[in-house]
N, C-alpha and C positions, 0 to 999 in steps of 0.2 A: 525559468525560478519565478516561486510565487512572492509577489510583491507582500512585506508585512505592514497589516493593519494597523492602522494609527490606534495610539493611544490616549483617550479624552480623561482626565482626572477631574473629576465635579470635589469643589472642596466648597463645604455648606454645614455650619453646626445645626442646622434645623434639617431631620432625618425625612422629613413633608418637602421637603426641599431637594431634598437627593433625590427620595421614591418618583418622585411627579419629570426632574431632569431624566433621570434615569430611563421611563417610560419614553421618554420621548424621544431620546437619543437612540434604543434599543434597534439594534440593526446590525447586519451581518456584516458589514461597510468597515466596523468599527469594534473596539475595543473599549471595556469602561474599565473604569477604579475610582473609590471614592474615600472621601476624608472627611471628617466630622472637626478636627481644627486644624491653626496653623502649624502646628508641630506633627501632628501625623501627616498633613501635604508633604512638606518638607522631606519627613524622611522615605515616601514613597516618591517624590521626583528624584532623590537622591539614588535612587534602586532602580527604577524605572524609566525616566525620562517622557515621558509623556508629550506628543506632539500639540495638543491641546488642553489648555486648566479654563476650568468653571472656576470664578475665586467669588465667592462671595465676601462684599467690604468689612460689613458689622461681626467681627467673630468676636468671643472672648480673650485675653489674654495675646496671643499675637493674631491679629488683625488682616484683613485684606492685601490695604496698603504696605504690610511692610513685608509680608509674605513675595509679594512683588517685587518689590526693592531691593531683596535678597537674590532673589533670583538672578536678577539683571544685574546684580554683582559680580554674579559669576560666570566665565566663563561657556563652562558647561552648561548651562541654563539659563545662560542670557537671549538665545535664541528663540524660548517657550513659547507659545502665542497664547497669551492669558485676556480673556475674554472676563471684567469684571460684572458680579450680580449687584445688585443692591436694590430695595424697595424706596430710598429717596431719591426724588426728584430735585437734581442740586446740580447747578453748571459748574461752579467752582467746585464740587468735591469731583464729578467727570473731571475736568479737568485737570486732578490734580492725579485722578487716575493713567491719563494716558500723555503726562508727563511722566510717569514714572516707566511709561513703557508695554500701558496695557495697550491692547488693537479695539476693543469696540468695550460698552456696553450693554446687559441687559436688565429687563426693569422687572419689577413684581408691582402685579402679579405676573408670572410668565407666560408670555405667551408660546405656545407649543409649534406653530408654523417660523416665529420668530427663531426660536432657536436652533430649529432645526436650517433653516437657511442662513443664519449668524454662521451657523460650528461648521455648514458645509464651503462656505464662502473662508474662510480663515485657517479650514486645514488644507483647502485648495492654494492658497497663498502660502500655507507652511509646506507644502510641497513642492512648486515654485520656485521659494527659495531655498529648500535642501537642495534641489538638480543646481540651479546656476550655481552653490557653495561648492557641490560637487565636479561641476565644468572647473569653476577657477581653482579648486584644489589640483585637479589632473593636468592645467594647465601650466601652474605653478610648477608642477613635480616635471614634466616634460622640460621646461626652462630649464630648474635643476639639472637636471638629470645632463640635458647637452653641455650645461656647461661643464658637468664634469669630464664628459667625454673630453670636451676642449684640451681640459689639462691634461686630461690621460694620454690623449695623442700627442700634444706640447711633450710631455715626459717622453714619452719613447721617441719623440724624432729628437734627443741629444743624441744618442749614441751612433747613429748614421750621419747627423749634422758634423758630430766631432771626426770622423771619418775624412769626411769633405773638403772640412778647413784644413784640417790636421796635416793632409799629403796634397792636398794643392797649394799649401804656405811652403812645406817645405820642395816640393817643385821651383818652386819660385826661389825661393834661397838657394838650394843646393841642385839648380840647371845643368851646372858647367862640370858637375862633380859626378850625375848620378848618370847611368847608363839610357842607354835607349829601351833597352832590356826591361831595366825598374821602370822608369819613365810608362812603359805600355804596363807595367805590372799594377805600378800606380793609378793611375785612370781606368786601367777594369774596375781596381777598390772602389775607387772613386764615383763611375757608372754606378757599379753596385748596389753603393748607398743612396744615389738620387733616384732609382729606381724603389726599394724598400719605403724614400720619402711619399714618392708618388700613389705608392699602393698605400700606407698608412692615411693618404690625405683622401684618398676616394673611397676608403673603407672607414673611415671616421666615426657612422655610425652604427658601426658593429657593433660597439663595447654599450650601445643604447640599445639595441634589440638585443644582444644576451640580454642584458638586466629585467627586461618585458619579457624573457621568452619568446621571441619572437625570428629570433635567428635562426637561419638555415645551416645548420651543421651537415658539409658532404664532407666525411673522412674517406682519407689516401692511404698508401703506405708511403711513410717517409723514415729516408736514414736520419735517425737522430744525433747520429757520431758526427755525422758531417755537417748538420746544424749548427751544433753545438760549438764545433771547431771553426765554423765561420763566424758565431758568435765572438770567439776569443781572437779569434784575429780583429773582428771591429773594435774590439774593447783592449786590444795590445798596448795602446798607447795611453789609457787609464791605468793598467795594469803595470804598466813598465814604470809608469809616475813611483806609486807606490811599492815600487820591487818585491813589489806578486808572486809569485809560485802558483802556478795549475797546472795540475797532476788531473791526468784519465784514467779511471780505473773501468776497461770493459768487460764484463764479466760472462763471456758469450763463451760455447762448444767448437765454435769454429771460426772461420776470418772474413763471417758475414758482416754487411754491415748491421746496429742496432738499429731496429725499425720499430714503431709504434703505427696502431690508425691512428692519424693524425692530418689537422692541417696545417703544412709548412708557416706560411703568411702568421697562424694563429698560435703557433709553436714557437717559432720566432719572436713574437714581442712575449713572450710567456720567458722564458729563459733567457732572453737578454734583461729583463729586470731582474731579476731572482741576481742572474748573474753579477749582473752591474750594484745589484743593494748588495753581496756579497763583499764585492772589492772597496766598494765604500765602507762597509763595515768592518773588515781587516785592518790591523795593523800593520805599518809597511814592515818591509820584510817576511810579510804574512803567508803563510800557505793554503790553497783556496782545495781542496778537494773533491771530484767528482767521479760519482761512482755509477755504472750503469750495469741493467742483470736483469731476467726476466723472473717473475715471480706466478707460477700458475699462468694464467690467462694476461698477466701485465706486464708493462713495459715501465720499471721503475727508476726513476734517476733521483737521487740522493745527491745535494749541493753541502757538502762543509766547510767553514771556514773558523777562523779564529775570532773568537769576541765572543760576550754574551747578550743577549737580546736583556734591556730593561725589564726589571719584576712587574713596572708599570704600567708595560704596556702589552705585556707575552698574554694576556686572556683576549684580546682584540685585537692581537697581531695582523690579522688578513681584514680584521672590518676597515670599511669606508672612513677615510680622514684620519688614521693612525699614524703618526710617525714621532720619533724623537731622536733630537738632534741634529736636526738637521737645517741649518739656517733658508734651504728653498725647498725643503721637500712639504709637497702636498698632502701626503697619507693614502695618493693611489696607488702607488706601483706594485704593493704586495696584492692591493684589494683586485687590481686589475688581473692582475695574474693570477686568482682564487679564480676569478668571474671565467677569463680562458680554459684553465684546466678545466671545469666542472662543465661549461658548452665541450669539450671536447668526451664529454664521459668521463674522465678520470678524478682524482683526488686529491688535494694538496695538504700535506700537511708541516708543522715545526716542533722541532724538538731542541731545547737551548740549556745548557747550562752555568756554570761561573767561567766555562775555559772555551766552548767554543757552542757554537749554533750550525743546524743541520734543517734543511726542507729539503721536505720526499717528495715529489709527481710523481702518478700511477694514472700511467693513461695506459686506453684499453693496446693488447696487444695485435701483432699485424700478422693476420695469418693468411697469407695467400700462394 
């Protein structure tokens, strides 16, 4: 990728000074722009954002000091390097310019070697500052993304933790009333939930990799009907508490499993987020309908629950940090679901009206 040339803006009300400076700085390394007064300079700067400004101090109407003051007061232009050009040899005046944010002075009559040397020095300085700024921004972005991933992971950990705590408490409280076979099944569920937690912790950076596009996606044929049935079992206590009924309709031509080309763990996190959200959004005694069907080369899963998505968040439903009405919501559940659907070469969409909401996920159909 070719590096963009630096733009130098020359601002002077004397055309002869502009001619001399333009001739001195004519180079394939720079692009030059000129302005004959302060007002024109400000208009050009707003549009072109130069790397360096050679700014005459004494100009009519808006002088160089005022131009500098305005540029340094605005976040978009405050980092532009400014070199003042002056005919006066006045230490106090130079101190004023430097206090306003200028980096140097060039005195008239203009010395071409000095102009070239100072311009080269301060352009290199501006380049170094920009590179450092980009590195700091990249580091801040990494830190922010890692914090997001931690929140998403904590969000996904709630379901298996609920299984572990709920079933272990049941064994403790009802030990004498539960048969050995029932205890064995409960312990199997606890072990399964613990395994899921371990996997989530070990792969906590996967979502970060998805965001920056470096996740290595390795699809396999998975039985989505079995996966979703296991999720419903994991969410059983939450659904039971709200007396919610979950119906499953698998629309296939035979008794085979409903399959898709996907990753099992990613799909678990994807659908556990969506089903948990559907349960939380449903009224007491509500019904959640899950439909699975093939559409051309896609495996389609729709989840419909009673209740409407608030108008204020419909357009940003899958955006990061979008949440409504949840005391402890972090706005990352639907965002991570979208991320996981798209990572698996699929899509996700939402439709809602005054009565119900439907989330539809389309994954690639497994052809084996």
